[in-house]
ROTIKE-645588 format. One record per residue (C-alpha): y, z, x; residue in one letter. Coordinates in steps of 0.25 Angstrom, whole numbers, plus 5000, padded with zeros to 4 digits. Example, Ala and Ser with C-alpha at 12.3 -4.5 7.8 and 13.67 -1.06 7.14 Angstrom:
498250315049A/499650295055S/
***
This chain:
450053004692M/450552874699L/449152834703G/448752804718R/449752784728P/450452654726G/450052644711E/451252714705S/451652684691S/452752774690G/452452834677D/451752964680T/451953064691L/450953164694T/451353294702I/450353394707G/450553534706L/449953634715V/450253754706Q/450053774691Q/451353804684P/451453944679L/452053894667S/452853774661L/453953874658D/454953854669P/455354004669A/453954044671K/453353944680T/453253934695N/453953844705T/452653764706G/453053704693A/454453674697S/454253524697Q/453653514683L/454753614678I/455853524685A/455353404677L/455353474663A/456553564665Y/457753504672D/458353614681T/459853654682L/459953614697I/459053514705V/458653554719K/458553424728N/457553404740P/458653434750D/458953574743G/460253534737S/460453554722L/460853444711S/461253454697P/460153464686G/460453524672I/461653594679A/462653494684T/463453604692D/463253744696W/463953854705S/464054004707Y/465354064701V/466154164710G/465454234722S/464154304724G/463254204717N/463154284704T/463754184694R/463254044693F/463653924684E/462953794680L/463553674673T/462453604664I/462253454662R/462753404649E/461853324639G/460553374644V/459453414633T/458053474634F/456853384631A/456953424616D/458353384615G/458953524616T/460253524624P/460253584638L/461553654639D/462053784646A/461553874636E/460153814638A/460253834653V/460653974651A/459554004642K/458553944651S/459054024663I/458954154655T/457554114651Y/457154094665F/457654234669K/456954304658G/455654224659A/455054314670N/454454194677G/454554154692P/455954094690P/456554214684A/456654284698A/457654174702T/458554214690L/458454364691A/459954384694A/460454294683V/461054394672K/461454284662T/461454134660A/462554094651K/463053964645A/464553954647L/464653824640S/463753714636A/463653664651T/463953794659K/462953904662V/463254034670R/462254124677L/462754264680D/461954344690L/461654494693S/461454464708A/461854344717P/460954224717N/461354114727P/460354014723V/460453994708L/460653844710P/459253834717Q/458653924707L/459053834696L/458453714702S/457053654700Q/456453734711D/456653874704Y/456353834690L/457453924684A/458453804683G/457453734673A/458153734660V/457253764648I/457553734634N/458053854626P/457253824615K/456053844624A/456453974630T/456554034616E/455054014615N/454654024630P/453154024627A/453253874625Q/453853854639L/452453874646G/451853744641A/452953644639D/454253604644T/455653624638F/456653574648G/457653464650A/456953394662G/456553254664P/455153274659Y/454453364648L/452953414647L/451953324640D/451153434634K/450053344629G/449753294643A/449853434650T/448853534653V/449453664658I/448953704672G/448353564675D/449453454672H/450853444666F/451353314661T/452853284660L/453453164652V/454953124652P/455953194644N/456653094635P/457853184634K/458053204649Y/459553194653W/459253104665N/458252994661P/458252924675P/457653044682A/456353024674V/455452934682K/454052964677W/453452944664D/452553064666K/452453174676I/451153254677V/451053384685F/449553414689R/449153554694V/448253534706I/448253664715A/447153624725N/447853544737P/446653454739S/446453414724A/447953394724L/447853294736L/446753224729G/447553204717A/448653144725M/447753054732Q/447152994719T/448452974713G/448253084702Q/449553164708V/450753094714D/451553214720V/451053344723A/451353464732Q/450353454744G/449753554753D/449553564768A/448053564767S/448053424761T/449353364767A/448753284778D/447653224768K/448853184759A/449553114770E/448253044774A/448052994759A/449452924759G/450153024751L/451653064755K/451653204760V/453053274759L/453253394768T/454353494769S/454553634773P/454353724761A/453853864761G/452953974767W/451654044763N/450954174767G/450754314762L/451754364752F/451654514753L/451954564739M/451554704740D/452654744750R/452654894746S/451154904747G/450854934732E/449554864732V/449254834747C/449854964753P/449854904767A/450854794763L/451854904761G/451954924776D/452854824783Q/452054834796S/450854784788V/451554664783R/452154634796Q/450754644802A/450254544792L/451354444797N/450854464812H/449454444809A/449554294804I/449454174813D/450454094805R/450453974815R/448953964814A/448853974799I/449953874797A/449253774806R/447953794799A/448453784785L/449653694785L/449553614798G/450853534799K/451353574785Y/451853714788G/451953814799G/451953964801P/453054064796T/453354214796V/454454214785Q/454454194770P/455354074769Q/455453924773S/456253874784E/457653824780G/457953924769W/459054024770D/458154144774N/457254074784Y/457454124798D/456654054809P/456854184818A/455954254809L/454754164812E/454454244825S/454354374817R/452854384815Y/452054314827P/450554314825Y/450154444831D/448854504825P/448954624835E/450354654830K/449854654816A/448754754819K/449754844826E/450654844813L/449454864804L/448954984812A/450355044814S/450455044799S/449155104796G/448454984791H/447554944802K/446554864794G/446154874780G/447454804774V/447154724762S/448154634755I/447854564742S/448354424741V/448454324729V/448454174733V/448254044726T/447053944729Q/447253844740G/448153844752P/448653984749D/447254044750A/447053974763Q/448354034769L/447954174764V/446554154770Q/447154114784A/448154234783V/447054334779G/446154284791A/447254334800Y/447654464793L/446154504793S/446254504808K/447254624808V/446554704797G/447254644784V/446354584773E/446954494762L/446254504748D/446554374742V/446554334728T/446654184724T/447354154711A/446654034704P/447953984698T/449453994701F/449754074689N/448654174693D/449254184707F/450654214701V/450054324692S/449254384703K/450554384712L/451354454702T/450254554698S/450554654709K/449054664712K/449154584725F/449854614738C/450154464743A/450154324739F/450254184745T/450954064740T/451753954746P/453253994745W/454353884746G/455653894754G/456753944745Q/458154004746P/458054154751A/458654204739F/457654144730I/456554184740Q/457054334740A/456954344725G/455554284724A/454954354736L/455754474742F/456454544730L/455854614718P/455554524706G/455154404715G/453754344713V/453354374727G/453754524726N/453054574714P/452954714719F/454554714719G/454654764733V/456154764738I/456754774752D/458154814751E/458554744763Q/458054614758V/458654634744A/460054664750D/459954544759L/459654454747V/460754514738R/461754494749R/461354354752A/461254314738A/462754344736A/463254294750A/463854154752P/462854054757A/463254054771E/462954204772E/461654214764S/460754154774G/460954264785E/460654364774L/459354294769Y/458854284784R/459054434785R/458254444773M/457154354778Q/457054434791A/456854564783R/455854504774I/455054454787V/455154594793D/454654654780L/453454564780A/453354544765W/452654414768F/451754354778V/452254214779P/451254124786V/451653974784V/452753894781R/452353774773T/452753634770D/452953574756T/451953464754L/452053354743Y/451153234742Y/451753114735V/450952984731G/451552844733D/452052834719G/453152944720V/454452954727T/455553054727G/454653174731V/455453254741E/455253394747T/456053464757T/456153604763G/457353634753A/456553584741E/455053584742Q/454753544728I/455053404725P/455853384712Y/454953294704P/456153224696L/456353154710N/454953094710F/455052944707R/453952834706P/453852754719S/
***
């Protein structure tokens, strides 16, 4: 920690985490751990605050030929892992292969990668079974798969869960770490770019409760942390710097789209009724104030499948909702099991549930005590829906995560051939043509009503006086901690 505002020593930076990392293994963790992973594992490509990409371990990259099915990277020379093992093209190829086979959250992003091969000491080629137009972004710090893991560690993957084996500017101090509570990083003496190391120590503290996290910021125990709409005004009044940027959306993610566990959800009319039953504007005003607003589509403004014309698709109309439920034979008695985490998500579900109950739909809510438990329940196929903040992202990545079989948001494996066809065509199309295909995909998703989007949300970060270089934008909601500097 830097101490109270104005008392910066510049030696230790403390960052607050609102989610416990699923693991320290980059291939098995969640994006909530991406800041920690980015410091211990240099990534192939770096995403900047404006959304542009810069060299990391890879100095150059490009698709080969047309169709987005072959991709090559040039690897920086002279880099070693923290234990002195050379980081070359062979190590990169093995790391990507490990990610693909680890079956963790990042694996879906590499599903189309058939092979990763070292062509020379500095050249790596990825051959794909299907087009993937966003590999450069997937290999940045945002999506974890670009974190290069020491091949010695991937030979014994069990050790990856409790230590770090990267080539990043920092490495884990196991003696000063308690998994699930706090993680301490210290400088990597073998880092290839020593001037980038600005702190003697970086500590990540897990504080899931928004009020507790604000209290830690106010007392100087934490220097930088993701904020929350429920505490943002208090943070500003306390003299903390509050950064805001358009970020994502939240609502009900309807997983059971074929009605396997909740039969009513297999009916498109029922799902559309849910969308008409919600007063999004009132919920956004009550829960987010000036830090968000209503939305009816599962995407953030500014991304390639967002279409402002769709925002009028589901006006608040409880009578219309009742008519749709009655015409589908579900007049009352509909129950939907939902899994949520504690805190703001539970408040959102409570607000949504109050409106749904007025049209004869009840939410059976289970609150997961930890994020790991939430993920376990989400993928168990025992629940019909979940709620979690979802950040804006390229349409291709979002489709793989939420719309297509195999994605974390589609554990029941439901497929709509029209959506799948539009994704396939857009993935292989030139950039100037893909946008229209993705917007058509979005219109289909909204009509299918696989989701009940409720609010668009801002990313909020709180920054104490002792830190500079923290920046968030609509294009990059997670600030890159290597850019943080002592004031």
